[in-house]
Residue frames as a rotation matrix with the C-alpha (Angstrom) as fourth column:
ASN 1
-0.629 0.302 0.716 67.14
0.131 -0.867 0.481 -74.11
0.766 0.396 0.506 -49.58
LYS 2
0.504 0.851 -0.146 64.58
0.267 0.008 0.964 -74.78
0.821 -0.525 -0.223 -46.88
LYS 3
0.276 -0.491 -0.826 67.31
0.961 0.126 0.246 -74.58
-0.016 -0.862 0.507 -44.41
GLY 4
-0.770 -0.600 0.217 68.44
0.618 -0.786 0.022 -71.27
0.158 0.151 0.976 -45.76
MET 5
-0.226 0.773 0.593 64.91
0.061 -0.596 0.800 -69.87
0.972 0.217 0.088 -45.76
SER 6
0.667 0.482 -0.568 64.32
0.555 0.188 0.811 -70.87
0.497 -0.856 -0.142 -42.18
THR 7
-0.163 -0.814 -0.557 67.61
0.974 -0.223 0.042 -69.29
-0.159 -0.536 0.829 -41.22
LYS 8
-0.771 -0.112 0.627 66.63
0.366 -0.883 0.294 -66.07
0.521 0.456 0.722 -43.01
SER 9
0.220 0.936 0.274 63.23
0.117 -0.304 0.945 -65.94
0.968 -0.176 -0.176 -41.39
GLN 10
0.567 -0.071 -0.821 64.80
0.815 0.194 0.546 -66.45
0.120 -0.978 0.168 -37.99
GLY 11
-0.541 -0.836 -0.094 67.29
0.841 -0.540 -0.036 -63.65
-0.021 -0.098 0.995 -38.74
HIS 12
-0.658 0.325 0.679 64.44
0.071 -0.871 0.486 -61.10
0.750 0.368 0.550 -39.48
SER 13
0.190 0.834 -0.518 62.26
0.689 0.262 0.676 -61.91
0.699 -0.485 -0.525 -36.48
PRO 14
-0.250 -0.269 -0.930 64.00
0.911 -0.390 -0.132 -59.51
-0.327 -0.881 0.343 -33.96
SER 15
-0.992 -0.129 -0.012 63.57
0.117 -0.927 0.356 -56.45
-0.057 0.352 0.934 -36.19
ARG 16
-0.377 0.924 0.067 59.88
0.134 -0.017 0.991 -57.22
0.917 0.382 -0.118 -36.66
LYS 17
0.141 0.397 -0.907 59.43
0.934 0.250 0.255 -57.51
0.328 -0.883 -0.336 -32.94
ARG 18
-0.672 -0.427 -0.604 61.02
0.614 -0.778 -0.133 -54.07
-0.414 -0.460 0.786 -32.43
LYS 19
-0.882 0.397 0.254 58.67
-0.071 -0.645 0.761 -52.57
0.466 0.653 0.597 -34.98
ASP 20
0.018 0.932 -0.363 55.69
0.497 0.307 0.812 -54.04
0.868 -0.195 -0.457 -33.12
ASP 21
-0.060 -0.089 -0.994 56.95
0.990 -0.136 -0.048 -52.62
-0.131 -0.987 0.096 -29.88
ASP 22
-0.935 -0.314 -0.165 57.44
0.285 -0.942 0.178 -49.15
-0.211 0.119 0.970 -31.43
ARG 23
-0.573 0.796 0.198 53.92
0.021 -0.227 0.974 -49.20
0.820 0.562 0.113 -32.85
ARG 24
0.172 0.647 -0.743 52.47
0.803 0.345 0.486 -50.14
0.571 -0.680 -0.460 -29.48
ARG 25
-0.440 -0.400 -0.804 54.29
0.811 -0.562 -0.165 -47.25
-0.386 -0.724 0.571 -27.76
ARG 26
-0.982 0.092 0.164 52.98
0.014 -0.834 0.552 -44.76
0.188 0.544 0.818 -30.35
ASP 27
-0.203 0.974 -0.100 49.45
0.292 0.158 0.943 -45.97
0.935 0.162 -0.316 -29.83
LEU 28
0.132 0.204 -0.970 49.77
0.981 0.115 0.157 -45.54
0.143 -0.972 -0.185 -26.09
SER 29
-0.714 -0.495 -0.496 51.29
0.575 -0.818 -0.011 -42.05
-0.400 -0.293 0.868 -26.39
GLN 30
-0.910 0.373 0.180 48.47
-0.116 -0.647 0.754 -40.85
0.398 0.665 0.632 -28.70
SER 31
-0.163 0.897 -0.411 45.55
0.679 0.404 0.613 -42.24
0.716 -0.180 -0.675 -26.65
PRO 32
0.104 0.249 0.963 43.74
-0.381 -0.884 0.270 -39.65
0.919 -0.395 0.003 -24.35
PRO 33
-0.875 -0.454 0.169 44.41
-0.303 0.241 -0.922 -39.88
0.378 -0.858 -0.348 -20.58
ARG 34
-0.277 0.769 -0.576 41.95
0.582 0.611 0.536 -41.92
0.764 -0.187 -0.617 -18.59
LYS 35
-0.044 0.373 0.927 39.67
-0.513 -0.804 0.299 -39.91
0.857 -0.463 0.227 -16.31
LYS 36
-0.959 -0.274 -0.068 39.75
-0.052 0.408 -0.912 -40.54
0.277 -0.871 -0.406 -12.60
ASN 37
-0.130 0.941 -0.313 36.62
0.569 0.329 0.753 -41.82
0.812 -0.081 -0.578 -11.00
SER 38
-0.595 -0.112 0.796 35.48
-0.363 -0.846 -0.390 -38.89
0.717 -0.521 0.463 -8.87
GLN 39
0.491 0.867 0.091 32.87
-0.505 0.198 0.840 -41.01
0.710 -0.458 0.535 -7.16
ASN 40
0.623 -0.285 -0.729 35.52
0.546 0.825 0.145 -43.08
0.560 -0.488 0.669 -5.47
LEU 41
-0.489 -0.843 0.224 37.53
0.438 -0.459 -0.773 -40.08
0.755 -0.280 0.594 -4.24
PRO 42
-0.073 0.449 -0.890 36.75
0.979 -0.136 -0.150 -38.56
-0.188 -0.883 -0.430 -0.85
ARG 43
0.592 0.366 0.718 35.32
0.526 -0.851 0.000 -35.03
0.611 0.377 -0.696 -0.95
SER 44
-0.580 -0.789 0.205 37.44
0.413 -0.501 -0.761 -32.22
0.703 -0.357 0.616 0.27
SER 45
-0.263 0.462 -0.847 36.37
0.946 -0.049 -0.320 -30.79
-0.189 -0.885 -0.425 3.59
ASN 46
-0.537 0.002 -0.843 36.33
0.086 -0.995 -0.057 -27.30
-0.839 -0.104 0.534 1.98
SER 47
-0.859 0.277 0.431 34.16
0.474 0.111 0.873 -28.18
0.194 0.954 -0.226 -1.02
PRO 48
-0.745 0.610 0.270 30.97
-0.593 -0.791 0.152 -26.14
0.307 -0.047 0.951 -1.54
HIS 49
0.136 0.829 -0.543 28.85
-0.312 0.556 0.771 -29.25
0.940 0.065 0.334 -0.97
ASN 50
0.485 -0.050 -0.873 30.52
0.742 0.552 0.381 -29.94
0.463 -0.832 0.305 2.32
PRO 51
0.455 -0.319 0.831 31.21
-0.254 -0.941 -0.222 -26.59
0.854 -0.110 -0.509 4.05
PRO 52
-0.576 -0.757 -0.310 33.72
0.139 0.283 -0.949 -26.57
0.806 -0.589 -0.058 6.89
SER 53
0.362 0.706 -0.609 32.14
0.728 0.194 0.657 -27.16
0.582 -0.681 -0.444 10.29
SER 54
0.294 -0.202 0.934 32.19
-0.360 -0.929 -0.088 -24.15
0.885 -0.311 -0.346 12.63
PRO 55
-0.744 -0.609 -0.274 34.01
0.046 0.363 -0.931 -24.48
0.667 -0.705 -0.242 15.94
PRO 56
-0.021 0.777 -0.629 31.80
0.860 0.335 0.385 -25.28
0.510 -0.533 -0.675 18.94
SER 57
0.158 0.159 0.975 30.39
-0.134 -0.974 0.180 -22.18
0.978 -0.159 -0.133 20.66
LEU 58
-0.675 -0.471 -0.569 31.66
0.527 0.232 -0.817 -21.49
0.517 -0.851 0.092 24.16
PRO 59
0.377 0.837 -0.396 29.35
0.899 -0.227 0.376 -20.30
0.225 -0.497 -0.838 26.97
PRO 60
0.362 -0.238 0.901 29.59
0.023 -0.964 -0.264 -16.56
0.932 0.116 -0.344 27.69
PRO 61
-0.692 -0.662 -0.289 31.67
0.343 0.051 -0.938 -15.56
0.635 -0.748 0.192 30.70
GLU 62
-0.222 0.625 -0.748 29.92
0.975 0.114 -0.193 -14.83
-0.035 -0.772 -0.634 33.98
SER 63
-0.626 -0.092 -0.774 30.36
0.278 -0.954 -0.112 -11.06
-0.729 -0.285 0.623 33.55
GLU 64
-0.908 0.251 -0.336 28.45
-0.416 -0.446 0.792 -11.09
0.049 0.859 0.509 30.22
LYS 65
-0.674 0.713 -0.192 25.53
0.672 0.700 0.240 -13.25
0.306 0.033 -0.952 31.35
PRO 66
-0.289 0.628 0.722 22.28
-0.201 -0.778 0.596 -11.26
0.936 0.027 0.351 31.67
LYS 67
-0.997 -0.072 -0.007 21.39
-0.002 0.124 -0.992 -10.69
0.073 -0.990 -0.124 35.32
PRO 68
-0.344 0.934 -0.095 17.85
0.843 0.352 0.407 -11.61
0.413 0.060 -0.909 36.37
LYS 69
-0.452 0.277 0.848 15.58
-0.194 -0.958 0.210 -8.66
0.871 -0.070 0.487 37.04
LEU 70
-0.801 0.152 -0.579 14.66
0.593 0.336 -0.732 -8.37
0.083 -0.929 -0.360 40.68
PRO 71
0.198 0.940 0.278 11.23
0.783 -0.322 0.532 -7.12
0.590 0.112 -0.799 41.59
LYS 72
-0.491 -0.338 0.803 11.22
-0.063 -0.906 -0.419 -3.57
0.869 -0.257 0.423 42.88
GLU 73
-0.684 0.212 -0.698 10.54
0.727 0.273 -0.630 -3.25
0.057 -0.938 -0.341 46.56
LYS 74
0.053 0.812 0.581 7.20
0.486 -0.530 0.695 -1.59
0.872 0.246 -0.423 47.11
PRO 75
-0.652 -0.276 0.706 6.93
-0.375 -0.692 -0.617 1.18
0.659 -0.667 0.348 49.71
ASN 76
-0.304 0.496 -0.813 5.52
0.760 0.641 0.107 0.07
0.574 -0.586 -0.572 53.03
PHE 77
-0.415 0.241 0.877 3.21
-0.303 -0.946 0.116 2.61
0.858 -0.218 0.466 54.63
GLN 78
0.547 0.594 -0.590 2.27
0.342 0.485 0.805 0.40
0.764 -0.642 0.062 57.57
LEU 79
0.787 -0.244 0.567 3.25
-0.599 -0.521 0.608 1.22
0.147 -0.818 -0.556 61.14
SER 80
-0.003 -0.947 -0.321 6.77
-0.742 0.218 -0.634 0.16
0.670 0.236 -0.704 62.01
GLY 81
0.894 0.414 -0.170 6.03
-0.190 0.697 0.692 -1.83
0.405 -0.586 0.702 65.17
ARG 82
-0.037 -0.999 -0.021 9.54
-0.321 0.031 -0.947 -1.31
0.946 -0.028 -0.321 66.59
LEU 83
-0.055 0.065 0.996 8.26
-0.998 0.007 -0.055 -2.02
-0.010 -0.998 0.065 70.11
ALA 84
0.890 0.393 0.229 7.36
-0.381 0.919 -0.097 -5.52
-0.248 -0.001 0.969 69.01
ALA 85
0.615 -0.740 -0.274 10.80
-0.023 0.330 -0.944 -5.84
0.788 0.586 0.186 67.42
GLU 86
-0.231 -0.707 0.668 12.48
-0.749 -0.309 -0.586 -4.82
0.621 -0.636 -0.459 70.68
LYS 87
0.326 0.441 0.836 10.41
-0.889 0.444 0.112 -7.29
-0.322 -0.780 0.537 72.65
SER 88
0.995 0.084 -0.050 11.46
-0.098 0.906 -0.411 -10.11
0.011 0.414 0.910 70.27
GLY 89
0.530 -0.847 0.038 15.14
0.294 0.226 0.929 -9.34
-0.795 -0.482 0.369 70.91
ILE 90
0.562 -0.342 0.753 16.06
0.779 -0.088 -0.621 -7.73
0.279 0.935 0.217 67.56
PRO 91
-0.137 -0.687 -0.713 19.10
0.822 -0.481 0.306 -5.48
-0.553 -0.544 0.631 68.17
GLY 92
-0.650 -0.258 0.715 19.40
0.672 -0.634 0.383 -1.88
0.354 0.729 0.585 67.04
ALA 93
0.166 0.754 0.635 16.69
0.082 -0.652 0.754 -0.29
0.983 -0.073 -0.171 69.19
SER 94
-0.805 -0.384 -0.453 17.13
0.500 -0.026 -0.866 1.35
0.320 -0.923 0.213 72.58
LEU 95
-0.041 0.930 0.366 13.72
0.190 -0.353 0.916 1.96
0.981 0.107 -0.163 74.09
LYS 96
-0.757 -0.144 0.637 12.61
-0.513 -0.473 -0.716 3.60
0.404 -0.870 0.284 77.34
PHE 97
0.029 0.900 0.435 9.75
-0.967 0.134 -0.215 1.16
-0.252 -0.414 0.875 77.68
MET 98
-0.956 -0.168 -0.240 9.08
-0.224 0.948 0.226 -2.58
0.190 0.270 -0.944 77.90
GLU 99
-0.147 0.978 -0.147 5.64
-0.528 0.048 0.848 -4.12
0.836 0.202 0.510 77.51
PRO 100
-0.279 0.119 0.953 3.95
-0.932 0.204 -0.299 -5.52
-0.230 -0.972 0.054 80.63
ALA 101
-0.934 -0.118 0.337 3.03
-0.103 0.993 0.060 -9.17
-0.341 0.022 -0.940 81.10
ASP 102
-0.160 0.962 0.222 -0.65
0.435 0.270 -0.859 -8.50
-0.886 -0.041 -0.461 80.42
ALA 103
-0.448 -0.047 -0.893 0.01
-0.644 -0.676 0.359 -6.90
-0.620 0.736 0.272 77.00
LYS 104
-0.324 0.415 0.850 -2.31
0.529 0.824 -0.201 -8.24
-0.784 0.384 -0.487 74.30
VAL 105
-0.998 0.048 0.039 -3.34
0.013 -0.459 0.888 -7.42
0.060 0.887 0.458 70.74
PRO 106
-0.476 0.879 0.005 -6.94
-0.455 -0.241 -0.857 -6.18
-0.753 -0.411 0.515 70.71
SER 107
-0.574 0.407 0.711 -9.69
0.711 0.678 0.186 -7.96
-0.406 0.612 -0.679 68.83
LYS 108
0.594 0.767 -0.244 -11.61
0.582 -0.619 -0.527 -4.71
-0.555 0.171 -0.814 68.48
LYS 109
-0.020 -0.581 0.814 -10.45
0.963 -0.230 -0.141 -2.54
0.268 0.781 0.564 65.58
TRP 110
0.459 0.065 -0.886 -9.36
0.548 -0.806 0.225 0.67
-0.699 -0.589 -0.406 67.29
ARG 111
0.141 -0.415 0.899 -8.34
0.874 -0.375 -0.311 3.75
0.466 0.829 0.310 65.30
LEU 112
-0.214 -0.226 -0.950 -6.86
0.586 -0.808 0.060 7.18
-0.782 -0.544 0.306 65.98
TYR 113
0.453 0.423 0.785 -8.39
0.871 -0.396 -0.289 10.05
0.189 0.815 -0.548 64.01
PRO 114
-0.485 -0.726 -0.487 -5.89
0.796 -0.598 0.100 12.96
-0.364 -0.339 0.867 63.81
PHE 115
0.714 0.614 0.337 -7.04
0.688 -0.705 -0.174 16.56
0.131 0.356 -0.925 63.56
LYS 116
-0.551 -0.825 -0.126 -4.85
0.830 -0.558 0.019 19.56
-0.086 -0.094 0.992 62.84
GLY 117
-0.888 0.406 -0.215 -7.04
-0.374 -0.911 -0.173 22.47
-0.266 -0.073 0.961 63.82
ASP 118
0.124 0.992 0.007 -10.25
-0.668 0.089 -0.739 21.96
-0.733 0.087 0.674 61.84
GLU 119
0.039 -0.188 -0.981 -8.53
-0.945 0.311 -0.097 19.76
0.323 0.932 -0.166 59.25
SER 120
0.678 0.239 0.695 -9.26
-0.473 0.866 0.164 16.03
-0.562 -0.440 0.700 59.46
LEU 121
-0.238 -0.855 -0.460 -6.29
-0.969 0.178 0.172 13.80
-0.065 0.486 -0.871 58.54
GLU 122
0.033 0.222 -0.974 -6.11
-0.515 0.839 0.174 10.14
0.857 0.496 0.142 57.54
ALA 123
0.775 0.359 0.519 -7.12
-0.628 0.354 0.693 7.64
0.065 -0.864 0.500 60.23
ILE 124
-0.342 -0.930 -0.137 -4.41
-0.820 0.367 -0.440 5.50
0.459 -0.038 -0.887 61.85
PRO 125
0.644 0.558 -0.523 -5.29
-0.245 0.798 0.550 1.83
0.725 -0.226 0.650 62.62
ILE 126
-0.301 -0.742 0.599 -3.97
-0.859 -0.063 -0.508 0.72
0.415 -0.668 -0.618 66.02
HIS 127
0.584 0.595 0.553 -5.31
-0.765 0.631 0.130 -2.83
-0.271 -0.499 0.823 66.33
ARG 128
0.720 -0.314 -0.619 -2.51
-0.268 0.697 -0.665 -4.82
0.640 0.645 0.417 64.67
HIS 129
-0.357 -0.876 -0.326 -0.05
0.189 0.274 -0.943 -4.65
0.915 -0.398 0.067 67.60
SER 130
0.279 0.437 -0.855 -0.27
0.892 0.211 0.399 -4.58
0.355 -0.874 -0.331 71.37
CYS 131
0.348 -0.175 -0.921 1.50
0.550 -0.757 0.351 -1.21
-0.759 -0.629 -0.167 71.72
TYR 132
0.485 -0.153 0.861 2.43
0.747 -0.439 -0.499 1.92
0.455 0.885 -0.099 69.73
LEU 133
-0.120 -0.654 -0.746 5.20
0.855 -0.451 0.257 4.41
-0.505 -0.607 0.614 70.48
PHE 134
0.867 0.332 0.372 4.76
0.461 -0.818 -0.344 8.16
0.190 0.470 -0.862 69.87
GLY 135
0.379 -0.752 -0.539 7.83
0.379 -0.405 0.832 10.38
-0.844 -0.520 0.131 69.41
ARG 136
0.678 -0.207 -0.706 10.13
-0.597 -0.716 -0.362 12.39
-0.430 0.666 -0.609 67.14
ASP 137
-0.458 -0.869 0.186 12.59
-0.599 0.456 0.658 9.51
-0.657 0.190 -0.730 66.58
GLN 138
0.354 0.670 -0.653 11.36
-0.930 0.175 -0.324 8.14
-0.103 0.722 0.685 63.25
GLN 139
-0.439 -0.574 -0.691 13.64
-0.596 0.762 -0.254 5.11
0.673 0.300 -0.676 63.56
LEU 140
-0.992 0.019 -0.125 11.82
0.109 0.637 -0.763 3.99
0.065 -0.771 -0.634 66.70
ALA 141
-0.592 0.804 -0.057 8.40
-0.475 -0.405 -0.781 5.62
-0.651 -0.435 0.622 66.76
ASP 142
-0.573 0.539 0.617 5.38
0.720 0.690 0.067 3.74
-0.390 0.483 -0.784 65.43
ILE 143
0.550 0.732 0.402 3.46
0.819 -0.566 -0.090 7.02
0.162 0.379 -0.911 65.18
PRO 144
-0.535 -0.841 0.081 5.85
0.814 -0.539 -0.217 9.97
0.226 -0.051 0.973 64.60
VAL 145
0.767 0.603 -0.220 5.00
0.638 -0.755 0.151 13.28
-0.075 -0.256 -0.964 66.24
MET 146
0.034 -0.880 0.473 7.35
0.938 -0.136 -0.320 15.80
0.346 0.454 0.821 64.65
ASN 147
0.814 0.240 0.529 6.54
0.075 -0.947 0.314 18.96
0.576 -0.216 -0.788 66.60
PRO 148
-0.143 -0.979 0.148 9.77
-0.085 -0.137 -0.987 20.34
0.986 -0.153 -0.064 68.22
SER 149
-0.099 0.148 0.984 8.08
-0.948 -0.316 -0.048 20.35
0.304 -0.937 0.171 71.63
CYS 150
0.896 0.444 -0.023 7.69
-0.427 0.872 0.238 16.56
0.126 -0.204 0.971 71.52
SER 151
0.132 -0.858 0.497 10.36
-0.728 0.257 0.636 14.21
-0.673 -0.446 -0.590 72.86
LYS 152
-0.543 -0.430 -0.721 12.10
-0.817 0.468 0.337 11.52
0.192 0.772 -0.606 70.80
GLN 153
-0.619 0.466 -0.632 10.25
0.420 0.877 0.236 8.86
0.664 -0.120 -0.738 72.80
HIS 154
-0.641 0.377 0.669 7.29
-0.512 -0.859 -0.006 10.79
0.572 -0.346 0.744 74.09
ALA 155
-0.172 0.677 0.716 4.52
-0.865 0.244 -0.438 8.34
-0.471 -0.695 0.543 75.11
VAL 156
-0.970 -0.091 -0.226 3.25
-0.187 0.872 0.453 4.82
0.156 0.481 -0.863 74.51
LEU 157
0.038 0.997 0.061 -0.27
-0.997 0.034 0.072 3.57
0.069 -0.064 0.996 73.83
GLN 158
-0.896 -0.443 -0.016 -0.55
-0.430 0.877 -0.215 0.09
0.109 -0.186 -0.977 75.37
PHE 159
0.205 0.934 -0.294 -3.32
-0.698 0.349 0.625 -2.53
0.686 0.077 0.724 75.07
ARG 160
-0.833 -0.450 0.322 -3.68
-0.531 0.487 -0.693 -4.64
0.155 -0.749 -0.645 78.23
SER 161
-0.160 0.754 -0.638 -5.86
0.042 0.650 0.758 -7.59
0.986 0.095 -0.135 79.12
ILE 162
-0.869 -0.094 0.487 -7.48
-0.428 -0.353 -0.832 -6.55
0.250 -0.931 0.266 82.43
PRO 163
-0.628 0.696 -0.347 -10.17
0.716 0.692 0.092 -8.48
0.304 -0.191 -0.933 84.37
ASN 164
-0.418 0.583 0.696 -13.40
-0.301 -0.812 0.500 -6.56
0.857 0.000 0.515 84.87
SER 165
-0.341 0.338 0.877 -15.80
-0.940 -0.153 -0.306 -6.74
0.031 -0.929 0.370 87.83
GLU 166
0.753 0.644 0.135 -17.04
-0.638 0.765 -0.088 -10.13
-0.160 -0.020 0.987 86.67
ASN 167
0.102 -0.858 0.503 -13.46
-0.348 0.444 0.826 -11.42
-0.932 -0.259 -0.253 86.42
VAL 168
0.694 0.102 0.713 -13.66
0.619 0.422 -0.663 -11.53
-0.368 0.901 0.229 82.61
HIS 169
-0.300 -0.907 -0.296 -10.53
0.503 -0.414 0.759 -10.34
-0.811 0.079 0.580 80.87
VAL 170
0.817 0.526 0.234 -11.12
0.511 -0.477 -0.715 -7.40
-0.265 0.704 -0.659 78.56
VAL 171
-0.251 -0.919 0.305 -8.47
0.965 -0.212 0.155 -5.79
-0.078 0.333 0.940 76.35
LYS 172
0.813 0.513 -0.278 -8.40
0.525 -0.850 -0.034 -2.04
-0.254 -0.118 -0.960 77.00
PRO 173
0.273 -0.728 0.629 -6.21
0.569 -0.405 -0.716 0.84
0.776 0.553 0.304 75.72
TYR 174
0.699 -0.186 -0.690 -3.91
0.574 -0.429 0.697 2.74
-0.426 -0.884 -0.194 78.09
VAL 175
0.607 -0.588 0.534 -1.45
0.164 -0.564 -0.809 5.59
0.777 0.579 -0.246 77.62
MET 176
0.663 -0.484 -0.571 1.76
0.651 -0.005 0.759 6.23
-0.370 -0.875 0.311 79.53
ASP 177
0.904 -0.417 0.096 3.96
-0.337 -0.832 -0.441 9.32
0.264 0.367 -0.892 79.31
LEU 178
0.619 -0.748 -0.238 7.66
0.724 0.662 -0.196 8.33
0.305 -0.051 0.951 79.00
GLU 179
0.257 -0.481 -0.838 8.97
0.669 -0.537 0.514 11.25
-0.697 -0.693 0.183 81.12
SER 180
0.152 -0.122 0.981 8.61
0.906 -0.380 -0.188 13.62
0.395 0.917 0.052 78.18
THR 181
-0.827 -0.556 -0.082 9.75
0.550 -0.771 -0.320 17.24
0.114 -0.310 0.944 78.48
ASN 182
-0.871 0.481 0.100 6.39
-0.471 -0.875 0.112 18.87
0.141 0.051 0.989 77.72
GLY 183
-0.603 0.620 0.502 3.88
-0.381 0.328 -0.864 16.21
-0.700 -0.713 0.039 78.77
THR 184
-0.879 0.475 -0.040 1.02
0.248 0.528 0.812 14.13
0.407 0.704 -0.582 77.41
TYR 185
-0.753 0.654 0.075 -2.62
-0.574 -0.596 -0.561 15.28
-0.323 -0.465 0.824 77.64
ILE 186
-0.743 0.664 0.079 -5.97
0.646 0.682 0.344 13.49
0.175 0.307 -0.936 77.70
ASN 187
0.290 0.923 0.254 -8.91
0.846 -0.371 0.383 15.80
0.447 0.104 -0.888 77.00
GLY 188
0.434 -0.198 0.879 -6.71
-0.078 -0.980 -0.183 18.76
0.897 0.010 -0.441 77.93
GLU 189
0.859 -0.125 0.496 -5.48
-0.505 -0.060 0.861 17.33
-0.078 -0.990 -0.114 81.24
LYS 190
0.007 -0.958 -0.285 -1.82
-0.831 0.153 -0.535 16.43
0.557 0.241 -0.795 81.73
VAL 191
0.878 0.260 -0.402 -1.19
-0.066 0.897 0.437 12.82
0.474 -0.357 0.805 82.74
PRO 192
0.652 -0.677 0.341 1.48
-0.546 -0.107 0.831 11.82
-0.526 -0.728 -0.440 85.28
HIS 193
-0.011 -0.774 -0.633 4.83
-0.955 0.196 -0.223 10.42
0.296 0.602 -0.742 84.10
SER 194
-0.740 -0.543 -0.397 5.49
-0.472 0.840 -0.269 6.67
0.479 -0.012 -0.878 83.92
ARG 195
-0.680 0.592 0.433 1.98
-0.171 0.446 -0.878 5.60
-0.713 -0.671 -0.202 84.92
TYR 196
-0.832 0.469 0.296 -0.73
0.503 0.413 0.759 3.85
0.234 0.780 -0.580 82.93
VAL 197
-0.612 0.734 -0.295 -3.87
-0.387 -0.603 -0.698 5.87
-0.689 -0.313 0.653 82.41
GLU 198
-0.404 0.531 0.745 -6.88
0.674 0.723 -0.150 4.13
-0.618 0.442 -0.650 80.89
LEU 199
-0.930 0.133 -0.342 -8.27
-0.327 -0.724 0.608 5.58
-0.167 0.677 0.717 77.67
LYS 200
-0.189 0.942 0.277 -11.96
0.248 0.319 -0.915 5.70
-0.950 -0.105 -0.294 76.87
GLU 201
-0.195 0.254 0.947 -13.74
0.980 0.098 0.175 5.81
-0.048 0.962 -0.268 73.54
ARG 202
0.614 0.375 0.694 -13.74
0.579 -0.812 -0.073 9.39
0.536 0.447 -0.716 72.12
ASP 203
0.574 -0.534 -0.621 -10.86
0.434 -0.445 0.783 10.53
-0.694 -0.719 -0.024 74.35
VAL 204
0.921 -0.310 0.237 -8.60
0.038 -0.534 -0.845 13.15
0.389 0.786 -0.480 72.75
LEU 205
0.473 -0.847 -0.242 -4.80
0.778 0.273 0.566 12.72
-0.413 -0.456 0.788 72.99
LYS 206
0.910 -0.289 0.297 -2.36
-0.080 -0.827 -0.557 15.59
0.406 0.483 -0.776 72.65
PHE 207
0.486 -0.831 -0.269 1.47
0.872 0.445 0.203 15.63
-0.049 -0.333 0.942 72.90
GLY 208
-0.576 -0.790 -0.211 3.60
0.788 -0.605 0.114 18.60
-0.218 -0.100 0.971 74.00
PHE 209
-0.338 0.403 -0.851 2.60
-0.077 -0.913 -0.401 21.92
-0.938 -0.070 0.340 72.48
SER 210
-0.980 -0.005 0.199 1.56
0.192 0.222 0.956 20.41
-0.049 0.975 -0.217 69.17
ASN 211
-0.475 0.860 -0.185 -1.78
-0.770 -0.508 -0.386 21.57
-0.426 -0.041 0.904 67.81
ARG 212
-0.408 0.311 -0.859 -2.43
-0.548 0.669 0.502 18.08
0.730 0.675 -0.102 66.42
GLU 213
-0.266 0.430 0.863 -5.03
-0.874 0.270 -0.403 16.06
-0.406 -0.862 0.304 68.34
TYR 214
-0.810 -0.028 -0.586 -5.88
-0.309 0.869 0.386 12.33
0.499 0.494 -0.713 68.13
VAL 215
-0.012 0.896 0.444 -9.44
-0.998 0.018 -0.063 11.13
-0.064 -0.444 0.894 68.76
LEU 216
-0.921 -0.338 0.192 -9.72
-0.354 0.934 -0.057 7.48
-0.160 -0.120 -0.980 69.88
LEU 217
0.177 0.978 -0.112 -12.55
-0.945 0.137 -0.298 5.51
-0.276 0.159 0.948 68.22
HIS 218
-0.723 -0.334 0.605 -13.21
-0.140 0.928 0.345 1.92
-0.677 0.165 -0.718 67.09
GLU 219
-0.961 0.277 -0.018 -15.26
0.038 0.196 0.980 0.27
0.275 0.941 -0.199 64.35
GLY 220
-0.283 0.909 -0.305 -18.37
0.873 0.376 0.311 0.11
0.398 -0.178 -0.900 66.54
SER 221
-0.776 -0.056 -0.628 -18.25
0.420 -0.788 -0.449 3.73
-0.470 -0.613 0.635 67.63
ALA 222
0.307 0.942 0.134 -21.47
0.839 -0.202 -0.505 5.65
-0.449 0.267 -0.853 67.10
PRO 223
-0.220 -0.391 0.894 -21.19
0.821 -0.569 -0.047 8.51
0.527 0.724 0.446 64.57
């Protein structure tokens, strides 16, 4: 009998094992799915907490770059000094006159006081250069004289360093007519062409038939 019982129990053991396996499968199928650990997963590059990085900005092309503002050139109302430019060899000027070897800038502050009839005009300083050209050519003339009777290069006022009786060099003003058509006048008298004529304080210069006169004074002139 024991032998038969052991044989019977051994014969039922496979069916019991299948039942255990079926029960285990049912338990697994009914259990809820396990959640994934989000902390261990890498964040998406498009998540709201990690917005996508913008592409690097490129520099604007040369045509779109703002151009620096250049300062506006202020008008220059000083005398042109084209005679000095010609003497220094700057091209573009064709003058009828070259300065002499004794030309010198004066230390005394000479001025020309223009008068048009009884009307007094603004004084013209003539102490910054050694010579000043009068004429209708505004590209060349230091002091334009626009009357139609005046020549393009009419006359030149020249400062020269001349020794006096004591052999001391003194800078004095001279005028020379540059073979103008209608002449240059000192105190109403016509001066010869192409010759230096010394000017004195309070002399009056006149060019052609112009009614404009220029009185020669300096800073120390008595009123």
